[in-house]
C-alpha positions in Angstrom: -15.5 36.5 38.8 -13.3 33.4 38.0 -15.8 31.1 37.9 -17.6 33.5 34.9 -14.4 33.6 33.1 -13.4 30.0 33.3 -17.1 29.2 32.0 -16.2 32.0 29.1 -13.4 30.4 27.8 -14.7 27.1 28.2 -17.6 27.7 26.2 -15.0 29.7 23.9 -12.9 26.7 23.5 -16.0 24.4 22.5 -16.9 26.6 19.9 -13.6 26.7 18.3 -14.0 23.0 18.3 -17.1 22.6 16.3 -16.1 25.3 13.9 -12.8 23.4 13.2 -14.4 20.7 12.8 -17.2 22.2 10.3 -14.1 23.5 8.2 -12.8 20.0 7.5 -13.1 18.1 4.7 -16.3 15.6 4.4 -14.8 11.9 4.7 -15.6 10.5 1.4 -17.9 7.2 2.5 -21.1 9.3 1.7 -19.4 9.6 -2.2 -21.9 8.0 -4.4 -19.9 6.9 -7.3 -20.6 4.4 -10.6 -19.3 1.5 -11.6 -17.5 0.3 -14.5 -15.5 -2.5 -13.5 -15.6 -6.3 -12.8 -14.9 -6.4 -9.2 -14.6 -10.5 -10.4 -11.3 -9.8 -12.1 -9.5 -7.5 -9.7 -9.2 -7.7 -5.4 -8.0 -5.0 -3.3 -5.6 -5.6 -0.3 -2.9 -5.3 2.3 1.2 -6.1 2.0 3.8 -5.6 4.4 2.3 -5.8 7.9 3.7 -7.0 11.2 2.2 -9.0 14.3 3.4 -10.3 17.4 5.4 -13.1 16.0 8.2 -9.9 15.6 7.6 -6.6 16.5 4.1 -5.7 15.5 1.3 -5.1 18.5 -2.1 -7.6 17.1 -1.8 -10.9 16.0 -2.6 -12.6 13.1 -6.3 -13.1 13.7 -6.7 -9.5 15.0 -4.8 -8.1 11.2 -7.0 -10.3 9.5 -10.4 -8.6 11.4 -9.1 -5.4 10.6 -8.4 -5.8 6.4 -11.7 -7.3 6.8 -13.3 -4.5 8.2 -11.8 -1.9 6.0 -13.2 -4.1 3.3 -9.8 -5.8 2.0 -9.9 -9.0 -0.2 -6.8 -10.4 1.5 -3.6 -9.2 3.9 -0.5 -10.5 3.3 2.1 -10.8 6.9 5.4 -9.9 6.5 7.4 -10.6 10.4 10.8 -9.9 10.7 12.8 -12.9 9.6 10.2 -15.1 11.1 7.5 -17.3 9.3 6.1 -18.8 13.1 2.7 -17.6 11.9 2.7 -20.2 8.7 3.9 -23.2 10.5 1.4 -22.3 13.3 -1.7 -22.9 10.7 -2.4 -18.8 10.7 -2.3 -18.6 6.9 -6.1 -19.1 5.8 -8.9 -17.1 5.1 -10.6 -15.5 7.9 -14.3 -14.2 7.1 -13.9 -13.3 3.6 -10.3 -11.8 3.8 -7.2 -14.6 3.1 -4.0 -14.2 5.2 -0.8 -14.9 3.1 2.4 -15.3 5.6 5.6 -14.3 3.7 8.8 -12.4 5.4 10.2 -9.0 5.6 14.2 -10.4 5.3 17.3 -8.4 7.1 20.2 -8.5 4.6 23.7 -7.6 4.9 22.3 -4.4 2.7 18.6 -3.5 4.1 15.7 -5.5 4.4 13.4 -7.1 1.8 10.2 -8.7 1.5 11.0 -12.1 1.0 7.4 -13.9 -0.9 8.6 -17.1 -0.5 6.0 -19.8 0.1 5.4 -20.7 -3.0 8.9 -22.2 -3.6 9.1 -25.8 -3.0 12.7 -25.4 -1.7 12.0 -22.4 0.8 8.9 -23.0 2.3 9.7 -25.0 5.1 13.2 -24.8 5.5 13.5 -22.2 8.5 13.5 -18.3 8.5 17.5 -18.1 8.3 17.3 -19.9 5.1 15.3 -18.0 3.2 17.1 -14.6 4.2 20.1 -16.1 2.8 17.9 -17.0 -0.5 16.9 -13.9 -0.9 20.0 -12.4 -0.3 21.6 -14.2 -2.7 19.0 -14.0 -5.3 20.2 -10.1 -5.1 23.6 -10.9 -5.6 22.6 -13.1 -8.6 24.3 -16.5 -6.9 21.8 -18.2 -6.7 18.6 -18.5 -8.5 14.7 -20.0 -7.2 12.2 -19.2 -9.9 9.2 -19.4 -7.4 10.7 -17.1 -5.3 10.3 -13.8 -5.4 11.0 -10.1 -3.9 11.2 -6.5 -3.5 12.8 -4.2 -1.7 11.7 -2.9 1.9 11.4 1.0 2.7 14.1 2.1 0.9 14.0 5.4 2.2 13.6 4.7 5.6 15.3 7.0 8.2 16.2 3.9 10.5 17.1 1.4 7.5 17.3 2.6 4.5 18.3 0.2 1.5 22.0 0.5 0.4 22.4 -0.1 -2.9 20.7 1.9 -5.1 23.2 0.8 -8.0 21.7 -2.4 -8.1 17.9 -3.1 -7.9 15.8 -6.0 -7.2 12.7 -6.8 -8.8 10.0 -5.1 -6.8 10.1 -1.6 -4.8 7.9 -0.4 -2.6 6.9 2.8 -3.8 5.0 4.2 -1.0 6.0 2.7 2.4 4.1 4.3 5.3 5.8 3.7 8.2 8.6 5.3 6.5 6.4 8.0 5.9 4.8 8.9 9.2 8.8 8.6 10.5 9.7 11.5 7.9 7.1 13.4 9.3 8.1 12.5 12.7 11.7 13.3 12.4 11.8 16.8 9.9 8.4 18.2 10.5 7.6 17.2 14.2 4.8 20.2 14.8 3.3 19.1 11.3 3.1 15.2 13.0 1.3 16.3 16.1 -1.1 18.4 14.5 -1.8 15.6 12.2 -2.2 13.3 15.6 -4.6 15.8 17.0 -6.8 16.3 13.7 -7.1 12.4 13.7 -10.0 12.2 16.8 -12.0 15.0 14.8 -11.4 13.6 10.9 -9.7 10.6 9.8 -10.1 11.8 6.4 -8.0 15.5 6.7 -5.7 13.5 9.1 -4.8 10.6 6.6 -4.2 13.3 4.0 -1.8 14.9 6.0 0.1 11.8 5.8 -0.6 10.4 2.2 2.7 13.1 1.0 4.4 10.6 -1.9 8.8 10.5 -1.4 10.0 11.7 -5.0 13.5 9.9 -4.2 11.4 6.3 -4.2 9.5 7.3 -7.4 12.2 9.1 -8.8 14.4 5.2 -7.8 11.3 3.4 -9.5 11.6 5.6 -12.7 15.0 4.2 -13.0 14.4 0.7 -12.6 12.1 0.5 -15.2 14.5 2.1 -17.3 17.3 -0.5 -17.5 14.0 -3.6 -18.2 10.7 -5.2 -17.9 10.2 -7.6 -15.2 9.9 -5.0 -12.0 6.8 -4.7 -10.2 6.0 -1.4 -7.5 3.2 -1.2 -4.9 2.2 0.3 -1.4 3.2 -1.0 1.7 1.4 -0.1 5.1 4.6 -1.6 7.2 2.1 -1.6 10.1 3.6 -2.5 13.6 0.6 -0.8 15.3 3.1 -0.8 18.4 5.3 2.3 19.3 7.8 1.7 22.2 7.5 4.2 24.7 10.0 2.8 26.9 11.4 -0.7 27.9 8.5 -2.2 29.2 5.6 0.3 27.8 4.7 0.7 24.5 1.7 2.4 22.1 -0.5 0.8 19.9 -0.5 3.0 17.2 -1.0 3.8 14.4 -3.6 1.0 14.4 -4.0 -1.7 11.6 -7.4 -0.9 11.2 -6.2 3.2 11.0 -3.7 2.5 8.3 -6.0 -0.1 6.2 -9.0 2.2 6.2 -6.0 4.5 4.4 -4.9 2.9 1.3 -4.4 -0.6 -0.5 -3.1 -2.1 -3.7 -5.8 -3.3 -7.1 -4.1 -6.3 -8.3 -5.8 -7.7 -11.5 -6.4 -10.8 -12.5 -6.3 -12.5 -15.4 -9.1 -14.9 -14.8 -12.0 -14.6 -12.3 -11.5 -14.6 -8.9 -10.9 -18.3 -8.0 -13.2 -20.0 -4.6 -10.1 -22.0 -4.0 -7.7 -20.6 -1.2 -5.1 -21.7 -2.6 -5.4 -21.3 -6.3 -6.7 -17.6 -5.4 -3.4 -17.1 -4.0 -1.3 -18.2 -7.0 -3.8 -15.7 -8.9 -2.4 -12.6 -6.6 0.8 -13.8 -6.6 1.1 -13.5 -10.2 -0.5 -10.4 -10.5 1.4 -9.1 -8.0 4.8 -10.5 -10.1 3.8 -9.4 -13.1 3.1 -5.7 -12.1 -0.5 -6.1 -12.4 -1.7 -3.5 -10.0 -2.4 0.1 -8.9 -2.2 2.0 -5.8 -5.6 2.9 -4.3 -6.0 5.6 -1.7 -9.3 4.4 -1.1 -10.2 7.3 1.9 -10.3 9.4 -0.8 -12.3 7.8 -3.2 -12.7 4.0 -3.7 -11.8 2.2 -7.0 -15.1 1.3 -8.6 -15.3 3.3 -12.1 -11.9 3.6 -12.5 -10.4 1.8 -15.7 -7.9 2.3 -18.4 -6.2 0.4 -21.0 -4.2 1.7 -24.7 -5.7 0.9 -28.0 -3.2 0.5 -30.8 -3.9 -1.1 -34.0 -6.8 -2.6 -32.9 -5.5 -4.3 -30.0 -6.1 -3.5 -26.1 -3.6 -3.7 -23.4 -3.7 -3.5 -20.2 -2.5 -3.2 -16.4 0.6 -5.2 -16.4 1.0 -5.8 -20.5 4.5 -4.4 -22.5 3.4 -2.1 -25.5 5.5 -0.7 -27.6 3.9 3.3 -28.4 3.0 4.3 -32.0 1.6 7.5 -33.1 -1.9 4.9 -33.3 -1.8 4.2 -29.9 -4.7 6.0 -27.6 -4.9 6.1 -23.9 -8.4 5.5 -22.8 -8.7 6.5 -19.3 -12.1 6.2 -17.1 -12.8 7.9 -13.8 -15.8 7.8 -11.8 -18.4 11.0 -11.5 -17.5 12.8 -8.2 -18.3 16.0 -7.2 -14.4 16.9 -6.9 -12.3 18.1 -9.8 -9.3 15.4 -10.3 -6.3 16.0 -12.4 -5.5 12.9 -14.5 -1.7 12.4 -15.7 0.2 10.0 -18.4 3.4 9.5 -17.6 6.1 7.7 -19.2 9.5 6.8 -18.1 9.2 9.6 -15.5 7.8 12.5 -17.2 4.5 13.8 -17.6 3.3 13.4 -21.5 -0.3 14.7 -20.9 -2.3 16.2 -18.4 -6.2 16.2 -18.1 -8.1 18.1 -15.3 -11.7 16.5 -15.3 -14.4 18.7 -13.7 -17.3 17.4 -11.2 -19.6 15.3 -13.0 -17.1 14.5 -16.0 -16.2 10.6 -16.1 -14.1 10.2 -19.2 -11.3 12.3 -19.0 -9.1 10.8 -21.9 
């Protein structure tokens, strides 16, 4: 009798799992999307990731391999107060994906991502000097035109940015590491369900993590109100390592897992160069000038998206400055998908127009 009951409940459990899986959303890999953008004028990549040179769980080669498998053009390594990966020659092209080495600096007011490698003054002076230069740049006591930086994980539970009365040039408007830490701390049951769903459906698990934090967007709007010259991006901040105790750790969330979820699209002023150093300058110029977009490719790829503003016969694109007039028109194109989409036009943090795009429609505005 006991064996029969055990078999019965096993069958019920298997049936429940199958039924649960059948109700989950489909992954986006099967979507057939039209392409209207020129890939030669934009690149897709990962910003802010950690390796074994600091507190990450993988080598630079493993990180580059994961970025390549996820379909990215570049990945920017940012170990904590450490530039050894650059000194030891890991900054290079791996199977079609460029790996560039920068640094996450621990300053007195919080962590910052320092893009220092293009600076003649800083590229070979050591990590401590880069940290000092970044903080002095923030405090306006020192200026290096070739150094630019961004505030890292501004609302992280453990290490938040403490000087929101003063902003840096860049801002991590989304930080994945902060997102999952916040969910684990504030909604532990939801966090466990998110992790439990992952083996069955990566897509749904990713969607449960893709929760933007309003405070970071409000702060970003405040930065842009104070004047031009700022940039914002999505930071993976992937470590692929969670400490279980003093000697053991878990390689989660993994590099490939997070790299497949989302990325940054950087728009280039000229076609992507075949030269490694030139490509780096192209991408960094686009990043520094704010010519980029945050992409959740786990939901839908970037191909088919395009937008511009037409004013009095002139066309303005991402990163350009434009004075809005009555004659200005926003022209936005989205790919054809089987899903309903909502397109919002936002100015200074306020939604000035919203359009619902029905399945099969391409140009909402």
